[in-house]
GUTISE-356626 format. One record per residue (C-alpha): residue in one letter; x, y, z. Coordinates in nm, 2 decimals. Example, Ala and Ser with C-alpha at 12.3 -4.5 7.8 and 13.67 -1.06 7.14 Angstrom:
// GUTISE-356626
A:1.23:-0.45:0.78
S:1.37:-0.11:0.71
// end
This chain:
// GUTISE-356626
X:-2.41:0.93:3.38
X:-2.51:0.57:3.30
X:-2.85:0.45:3.43
X:-2.76:0.26:3.74
X:-2.97:0.19:4.05
X:-2.73:0.33:4.30
X:-2.41:0.55:4.28
X:-2.19:0.25:4.39
X:-1.85:0.39:4.35
X:-1.93:0.72:4.52
X:-2.06:0.54:4.81
X:-1.76:0.31:4.82
X:-1.52:0.60:4.81
X:-1.69:0.84:5.05
X:-1.80:0.59:5.32
X:-1.46:0.57:5.49
X:-1.40:0.94:5.46
X:-1.74:1.04:5.60
X:-1.70:0.78:5.88
X:-1.35:0.94:5.96
X:-1.50:1.28:6.00
X:-1.74:1.13:6.26
X:-1.47:0.97:6.48
X:-1.43:1.29:6.70
X:-1.80:1.26:6.81
X:-1.75:0.90:6.94
X:-1.74:0.89:7.32
X:-1.43:0.69:7.40
X:-1.14:0.73:7.64
X:-0.92:0.43:7.58
X:-0.96:0.39:7.21
X:-1.15:0.05:7.22
X:-1.47:0.18:7.07
X:-1.28:0.37:6.80
X:-1.09:0.07:6.68
X:-1.42:-0.14:6.66
X:-1.57:0.15:6.47
X:-1.28:0.18:6.23
X:-1.28:-0.20:6.17
X:-1.66:-0.21:6.12
X:-1.65:0.07:5.86
X:-1.36:-0.10:5.66
X:-1.55:-0.42:5.66
X:-1.87:-0.26:5.56
X:-1.70:-0.08:5.27
X:-1.52:-0.40:5.16
X:-1.85:-0.59:5.17
X:-2.02:-0.32:4.97
X:-1.74:-0.35:4.71
X:-1.77:-0.72:4.69
X:-2.15:-0.71:4.66
X:-2.14:-0.45:4.38
X:-1.89:-0.63:4.17
X:-2.03:-0.97:4.22
X:-2.38:-0.88:4.12
X:-2.34:-0.57:3.90
X:-2.00:-0.60:3.72
X:-1.97:-0.75:3.37
X:-1.65:-0.96:3.36
X:-1.68:-0.99:2.98
X:-1.67:-0.62:2.91
X:-1.36:-0.40:2.88
X:-1.54:-0.08:2.90
X:-1.59:0.14:3.20
X:-1.87:0.04:3.43
X:-2.05:0.20:3.73
X:-1.97:0.53:3.55
X:-2.08:0.85:3.74
X:-2.01:1.20:3.62
X:-2.13:1.50:3.81
X:-2.01:1.86:3.77
X:-1.82:1.96:4.10
X:-1.64:2.28:4.04
X:-1.74:2.39:3.69
X:-1.52:2.70:3.69
X:-1.22:2.48:3.72
X:-1.35:2.21:3.49
X:-1.35:1.96:3.78
X:-1.60:1.68:3.76
X:-1.67:1.40:4.00
X:-1.62:1.15:3.73
X:-1.55:0.78:3.84
X:-1.57:0.44:3.67
X:-1.42:0.10:3.70
X:-1.29:-0.15:3.44
X:-1.07:-0.46:3.44
X:-0.76:-0.27:3.52
X:-0.89:-0.10:3.83
X:-1.14:-0.35:3.97
X:-0.88:-0.61:4.11
X:-0.68:-0.33:4.26
X:-0.99:-0.19:4.43
X:-1.05:-0.53:4.59
X:-0.68:-0.56:4.69
X:-0.70:-0.21:4.85
X:-1.02:-0.30:5.04
X:-0.87:-0.63:5.17
X:-0.53:-0.48:5.28
X:-0.68:-0.17:5.44
X:-0.93:-0.37:5.64
X:-0.66:-0.61:5.76
X:-0.43:-0.32:5.84
X:-0.69:-0.16:6.06
X:-0.73:-0.50:6.24
X:-0.35:-0.53:6.26
X:-0.34:-0.19:6.45
X:-0.54:-0.34:6.74
X:-0.28:-0.24:6.99
X:-0.25:0.13:6.90
X:-0.30:0.33:7.21
X:-0.13:0.65:7.11
X:-0.39:0.90:6.98
X:-0.63:0.63:6.86
X:-0.88:0.87:6.72
X:-0.63:1.04:6.49
X:-0.48:0.71:6.39
X:-0.80:0.55:6.28
X:-0.93:0.86:6.13
X:-0.61:0.89:5.91
X:-0.64:0.52:5.82
X:-1.00:0.56:5.69
X:-0.92:0.89:5.51
X:-0.62:0.72:5.34
X:-0.84:0.43:5.24
X:-1.09:0.66:5.08
X:-0.82:0.84:4.88
X:-0.66:0.52:4.76
X:-0.99:0.40:4.62
X:-1.04:0.74:4.45
X:-0.71:0.70:4.27
X:-0.81:0.37:4.11
X:-1.16:0.50:3.99
X:-1.10:0.86:3.90
X:-1.17:0.94:3.54
X:-1.11:1.32:3.56
X:-0.75:1.42:3.57
X:-0.80:1.68:3.83
X:-0.99:1.44:4.05
X:-0.71:1.18:4.01
X:-0.45:1.44:4.11
X:-0.66:1.54:4.41
X:-0.70:1.19:4.54
X:-0.33:1.12:4.46
X:-0.24:1.42:4.69
X:-0.49:1.35:4.97
X:-0.34:1.01:5.01
X:0.01:1.15:5.09
X:-0.09:1.34:5.41
X:-0.22:1.05:5.61
X:0.08:0.83:5.51
X:0.32:1.11:5.62
X:0.15:1.15:5.96
X:0.12:0.77:6.02
X:0.49:0.73:5.97
X:0.60:1.05:6.16
X:0.37:0.98:6.47
X:0.35:0.60:6.50
X:0.69:0.51:6.34
X:1.02:0.40:6.47
X:1.31:0.59:6.61
X:1.40:0.77:6.28
X:1.04:0.82:6.19
X:1.06:1.19:6.12
X:1.35:1.15:5.88
X:1.17:0.88:5.70
X:0.84:1.06:5.68
X:1.00:1.38:5.56
X:1.19:1.20:5.29
X:0.87:1.03:5.18
X:0.68:1.35:5.16
X:0.96:1.53:4.97
X:1.00:1.27:4.71
X:0.62:1.20:4.65
X:0.52:1.56:4.67
X:0.79:1.67:4.43
X:0.69:1.39:4.19
X:0.33:1.50:4.20
X:0.43:1.83:4.04
X:0.52:1.63:3.72
X:0.15:1.49:3.72
X:0.01:1.83:3.74
X:0.24:1.99:3.47
X:0.20:1.69:3.23
X:-0.18:1.68:3.29
X:-0.22:2.05:3.22
X:-0.01:2.01:2.90
X:-0.25:1.73:2.78
X:-0.56:1.93:2.88
X:-0.47:2.25:2.70
X:-0.32:2.09:2.39
X:-0.55:2.12:2.08
X:-0.86:2.32:2.03
X:-1.05:2.20:2.34
X:-0.96:2.22:2.70
X:-1.07:1.91:2.91
X:-0.97:1.70:3.20
X:-1.18:1.40:3.11
X:-0.93:1.12:3.08
X:-1.13:0.93:2.80
X:-1.12:1.25:2.58
X:-0.75:1.31:2.66
X:-0.68:0.96:2.55
X:-0.83:1.03:2.21
X:-0.65:1.36:2.15
X:-0.36:1.38:1.89
X:-0.05:1.54:2.05
X:0.26:1.68:1.88
X:0.53:1.41:1.90
X:0.77:1.62:2.12
X:0.49:1.71:2.36
X:0.37:1.35:2.39
X:0.73:1.24:2.47
X:0.77:1.51:2.73
X:0.43:1.43:2.89
X:0.52:1.06:2.90
X:0.85:1.13:3.06
X:0.68:1.35:3.32
X:0.43:1.08:3.41
X:0.71:0.82:3.42
X:0.90:1.03:3.68
X:0.59:1.09:3.89
X:0.46:0.73:3.89
X:0.82:0.60:3.90
X:0.87:0.75:4.24
X:0.57:0.57:4.37
X:0.63:0.24:4.20
X:0.94:0.28:4.28
X:1.18:0.27:3.98
X:1.56:0.31:4.03
X:1.70:0.56:4.10
X:1.38:0.72:4.25
X:1.34:0.45:4.50
X:1.54:0.56:4.81
X:1.25:0.68:5.01
X:1.10:0.33:5.03
X:1.35:0.15:5.25
X:1.35:0.43:5.49
X:0.97:0.46:5.50
X:0.93:0.08:5.55
X:1.21:0.06:5.81
X:1.04:0.32:6.03
X:0.66:0.26:5.96
X:0.46:0.05:6.19
X:0.33:-0.28:6.06
X:-0.01:-0.16:5.95
X:0.16:0.13:5.77
X:0.41:-0.10:5.60
X:0.12:-0.33:5.50
X:-0.05:-0.05:5.32
X:0.28:0.10:5.18
X:0.38:-0.23:5.01
X:0.03:-0.37:4.94
X:-0.14:-0.06:4.79
X:0.08:0.25:4.75
X:0.33:0.08:4.51
X:0.05:-0.06:4.31
X:-0.09:0.30:4.25
X:0.23:0.37:4.05
X:0.20:0.06:3.84
X:-0.17:0.12:3.78
X:-0.10:0.49:3.67
X:0.17:0.38:3.43
X:-0.07:0.15:3.25
X:-0.37:0.39:3.26
X:-0.17:0.70:3.15
X:0.14:0.60:2.98
X:0.02:0.30:2.79
X:-0.34:0.36:2.74
X:-0.35:0.75:2.68
X:0.00:0.80:2.53
X:0.06:0.49:2.30
X:0.28:0.67:2.05
X:0.52:0.78:2.31
X:0.52:0.44:2.46
X:0.68:0.30:2.15
X:0.99:0.51:2.22
X:0.99:0.45:2.61
X:0.89:0.08:2.61
X:1.25:-0.05:2.58
X:1.35:0.20:2.86
X:1.08:0.05:3.08
X:1.21:-0.30:3.01
X:1.57:-0.20:3.09
X:1.46:-0.02:3.41
X:1.27:-0.33:3.51
X:1.58:-0.54:3.47
X:1.78:-0.28:3.68
X:1.51:-0.29:3.95
X:1.52:-0.67:3.97
X:1.90:-0.71:3.99
X:1.97:-0.40:4.20
X:1.69:-0.47:4.44
X:1.80:-0.83:4.49
X:2.17:-0.73:4.54
X:2.08:-0.45:4.79
X:1.86:-0.69:4.99
X:2.16:-0.91:5.06
X:2.33:-0.61:5.23
X:2.04:-0.54:5.47
X:2.06:-0.65:5.83
X:1.73:-0.48:5.91
X:1.45:-0.72:5.85
X:1.20:-0.47:5.71
X:1.46:-0.30:5.49
X:1.55:-0.63:5.34
X:1.18:-0.68:5.26
X:1.16:-0.32:5.12
X:1.44:-0.38:4.87
X:1.27:-0.72:4.78
X:0.96:-0.51:4.69
X:1.17:-0.29:4.46
X:1.29:-0.61:4.29
X:0.95:-0.75:4.24
X:0.82:-0.42:4.10
X:1.07:-0.47:3.82
X:0.86:-0.75:3.68
X:0.56:-0.51:3.65
X:0.77:-0.27:3.43
X:0.89:-0.56:3.20
X:0.52:-0.67:3.17
X:0.41:-0.33:3.08
X:0.68:-0.30:2.80
X:0.62:-0.64:2.65
X:0.34:-0.53:2.41
X:0.17:-0.87:2.47
X:-0.15:-0.97:2.63
X:0.03:-1.22:2.84
X:0.29:-0.97:2.96
X:0.04:-0.69:3.05
X:-0.18:-0.96:3.22
X:0.13:-1.08:3.42
X:0.21:-0.73:3.52
X:-0.14:-0.68:3.67
X:-0.12:-1.02:3.84
X:0.22:-0.94:3.98
X:0.08:-0.63:4.14
X:-0.21:-0.81:4.30
X:0.02:-1.10:4.41
X:0.29:-0.88:4.54
X:0.04:-0.67:4.73
X:-0.08:-0.99:4.92
X:0.27:-1.13:4.97
X:0.43:-0.81:5.09
X:0.15:-0.72:5.32
X:0.17:-1.06:5.49
X:0.56:-1.05:5.53
X:0.55:-0.69:5.66
X:0.27:-0.79:5.91
X:0.47:-1.09:6.02
X:0.78:-0.87:6.06
X:0.57:-0.65:6.28
X:0.46:-0.95:6.49
X:0.83:-1.04:6.53
X:0.92:-0.68:6.63
X:0.64:-0.68:6.90
X:0.80:-0.99:7.06
X:1.18:-0.90:7.03
X:1.17:-0.51:7.00
X:1.43:-0.53:6.73
X:1.44:-0.56:6.36
X:1.81:-0.63:6.34
X:1.85:-0.99:6.22
X:2.20:-1.03:6.36
X:2.04:-0.97:6.70
X:1.78:-1.25:6.64
X:1.82:-1.62:6.60
X:1.67:-1.94:6.73
X:1.33:-1.81:6.73
X:1.17:-2.11:6.56
X:1.18:-2.30:6.89
X:0.97:-2.05:7.07
X:0.76:-1.92:6.78
X:0.69:-2.22:6.57
X:0.36:-2.09:6.42
X:0.52:-1.76:6.33
X:0.81:-1.95:6.16
X:0.56:-2.16:5.97
X:0.37:-1.85:5.85
X:0.69:-1.66:5.77
X:0.82:-1.95:5.57
X:0.49:-1.97:5.36
X:0.51:-1.60:5.28
X:0.88:-1.62:5.19
X:0.81:-1.92:4.96
X:0.54:-1.71:4.79
X:0.78:-1.42:4.75
X:1.05:-1.63:4.60
X:0.80:-1.75:4.34
X:0.76:-2.12:4.45
X:0.53:-2.31:4.21
X:0.18:-2.33:4.36
X:0.21:-1.96:4.49
X:0.07:-1.65:4.31
X:0.42:-1.51:4.28
X:0.53:-1.79:4.05
X:0.23:-1.74:3.81
X:0.28:-1.36:3.79
X:0.65:-1.38:3.71
X:0.61:-1.67:3.47
X:0.35:-1.48:3.27
X:0.58:-1.17:3.25
X:0.88:-1.39:3.14
X:0.67:-1.56:2.87
X:0.52:-1.23:2.77
X:0.85:-1.06:2.70
X:1.00:-1.37:2.55
X:0.72:-1.42:2.30
X:0.69:-1.06:2.21
X:0.75:-1.00:1.84
X:0.83:-0.63:1.87
X:1.18:-0.68:2.01
X:1.48:-0.84:1.86
X:1.60:-1.18:1.98
X:1.91:-1.04:2.13
X:1.72:-0.77:2.33
X:1.48:-1.04:2.47
X:1.76:-1.27:2.56
X:1.94:-1.00:2.76
X:1.63:-0.90:2.94
X:1.53:-1.26:3.02
X:1.87:-1.36:3.14
X:1.93:-1.07:3.36
X:1.58:-1.10:3.50
X:1.65:-1.46:3.58
X:1.96:-1.36:3.77
X:1.72:-1.16:4.01
X:1.50:-1.47:4.03
X:1.80:-1.68:4.13
X:1.91:-1.42:4.40
X:1.57:-1.39:4.56
X:1.55:-1.73:4.73
X:1.91:-1.69:4.85
X:1.84:-1.36:5.05
X:1.50:-1.48:5.16
X:1.62:-1.81:5.29
X:1.92:-1.64:5.45
X:1.67:-1.41:5.62
X:1.48:-1.71:5.76
X:1.80:-1.87:5.87
X:1.92:-1.56:6.06
X:1.59:-1.50:6.23
X:1.47:-1.85:6.31
X:1.77:-2.07:6.32
X:2.11:-2.05:6.48
X:2.20:-1.97:6.83
X:1.96:-1.78:7.04
X:2.05:-1.42:7.12
X:2.12:-1.38:7.49
X:1.97:-1.03:7.48
X:1.62:-1.15:7.38
X:1.55:-1.38:7.66
X:1.34:-1.58:7.42
X:1.21:-1.86:7.64
X:1.11:-1.63:7.92
X:0.94:-1.34:7.74
X:0.83:-1.43:7.38
X:0.49:-1.57:7.29
X:0.39:-1.72:6.97
X:0.15:-1.57:6.72
X:-0.20:-1.52:6.85
X:-0.54:-1.61:6.70
X:-0.60:-1.26:6.57
X:-0.26:-1.25:6.40
X:-0.32:-1.59:6.25
X:-0.65:-1.48:6.11
X:-0.48:-1.17:5.95
X:-0.21:-1.37:5.79
X:-0.44:-1.65:5.67
X:-0.66:-1.39:5.50
X:-0.35:-1.29:5.29
X:-0.20:-1.64:5.24
X:-0.51:-1.81:5.13
X:-0.56:-1.60:4.82
X:-0.19:-1.64:4.75
X:-0.22:-2.00:4.74
X:-0.55:-2.00:4.57
X:-0.42:-1.79:4.29
X:-0.12:-2.00:4.26
X:-0.32:-2.32:4.20
X:-0.60:-2.15:4.00
X:-0.48:-1.82:3.85
X:-0.82:-1.77:3.69
X:-0.94:-1.65:4.03
X:-0.76:-1.32:3.96
X:-0.71:-1.32:3.58
X:-1.07:-1.36:3.49
X:-1.14:-1.01:3.63
X:-0.91:-0.83:3.39
X:-0.84:-1.06:3.09
X:-1.06:-0.88:2.85
X:-0.90:-0.54:2.95
X:-0.56:-0.68:2.91
X:-0.64:-0.80:2.56
X:-0.77:-0.45:2.48
X:-0.46:-0.27:2.63
X:-0.22:-0.49:2.43
X:-0.42:-0.43:2.11
X:-0.44:-0.05:2.17
X:-0.06:-0.03:2.23
X:0.02:-0.23:1.92
X:-0.20:-0.02:1.69
X:0.06:0.25:1.65
X:0.35:0.02:1.59
X:0.32:-0.02:1.21
X:0.29:0.35:1.16
X:0.59:0.43:1.38
X:0.79:0.16:1.22
X:0.72:0.31:0.88
X:0.79:0.67:0.98
X:1.10:0.60:1.18
X:1.28:0.30:1.03
X:1.61:0.41:1.16
X:1.52:0.53:1.51
X:1.76:0.52:1.79
X:1.63:0.20:1.94
X:1.63:0.03:1.60
X:1.99:0.10:1.54
X:2.12:0.02:1.89
X:1.88:-0.24:2.04
X:1.66:-0.32:1.74
X:1.36:-0.26:1.95
X:1.08:-0.20:1.92
X:1.01:-0.30:1.57
X:0.75:-0.51:1.40
X:0.81:-0.83:1.20
X:0.91:-0.73:0.85
X:0.59:-0.88:0.69
X:0.37:-0.66:0.93
X:0.56:-0.35:0.84
X:0.55:-0.41:0.47
X:0.18:-0.50:0.48
X:0.11:-0.17:0.66
X:0.30:0.02:0.40
X:0.12:-0.15:0.11
X:-0.21:-0.07:0.27
X:-0.12:0.29:0.30
X:-0.01:0.30:-0.06
// end
């Protein structure tokens, strides 16, 4: 363990979990004390996170920091091994912010408040553990622990079809987790040494077939969480039935766990297999973008439309990961951060709308801008960010991904043109379905079933505060992207360089690979390949 003054990461991870275990001891009949307690714990943990990273974190280093390594269950080889770098640090801050605001958004929960806030804090702790775990078994444990609270939050506090949505969520994600375990054990037992340390696993040499199978296993597991077509069908149901705080965490944090794990495991630890699968990721990213945008058009349920929008936006993360460029990988990380903020704000505002109207069906709404002008203004700002309006974080993230794949020298021009043009189709469709959503909800004739003028109140100060905490960083990053990119720029450079190291070798060994014949991707420029061959000779 590095010589550090205080076990920062252990404290950050365990504080919400220990606090959740203490909730049954709090004397409270109506749930008011418990909700203040839950919010206080979340704020304290987020403040601890900010303090540690502001004063102790070195933004110019790509190595792991705050490293802690304790033997936990030596018989199983399980270590409490945690650390943070440029890839995980911005996602940790995103997790802290969204979970804190989600707990504040759940202010009106009166059904089983002890259980609700206990699950929220336990889930918060597990999500933090996923982003900092440096032991494969610990990562898997945190990944699994996070599933249980989400399942219960949907099945108890969700909508009318909550049990179906919760069951579908747990079946998809639990089944996908099996691939993590199988692929992880294959890596651990490969070679002469058995280890679950992720740094050691990343330095191992694997047989080609094994590495491809492990990569495919991780891709399925993390693809369900991201989600990647066709493993996405649990997401619209979960979003459609989850409460507003649950949807905020689903879209803001859980999807990002899939993107983070793809970069951490598939790109960083399995670079040889990534050469084969990178074009597949790019193609799947394009499919996500176009398919998600087209399906969003067909949705009359407000939250399901936003859910399909999330599927489309996650396609840019896949393209950025596949780009082999610093700009593309940086854009993928920024897209995750940006989408987390944007989606959380839109799903929260959809919850605000539902509280007033008791419906999510857009064809039953209309004319709400007159009685809810502040809500309309906030919803419009969030939608503009989602459709990548210049000056918003969404624009910067998507632009970086486009430039990253367009300037990549490992793909042929025809392949890049197809990817960029089809992705651009999704970008064109996005403002159409989002503006159509605003028109249906806030314009047109008022629905006689809603009694808008008599019963509906506009957004309240607490709700304005929550939305502002999400919209301000969206606008701030849009005008000054360095607010976010400076936290991971050095790591993005290292990741791109690490992924590209194996390209000349693979190009020399497999000059007539399947992708080279059909897609001409990925290949290096001829001069690079020739120079690598000359050096080897």
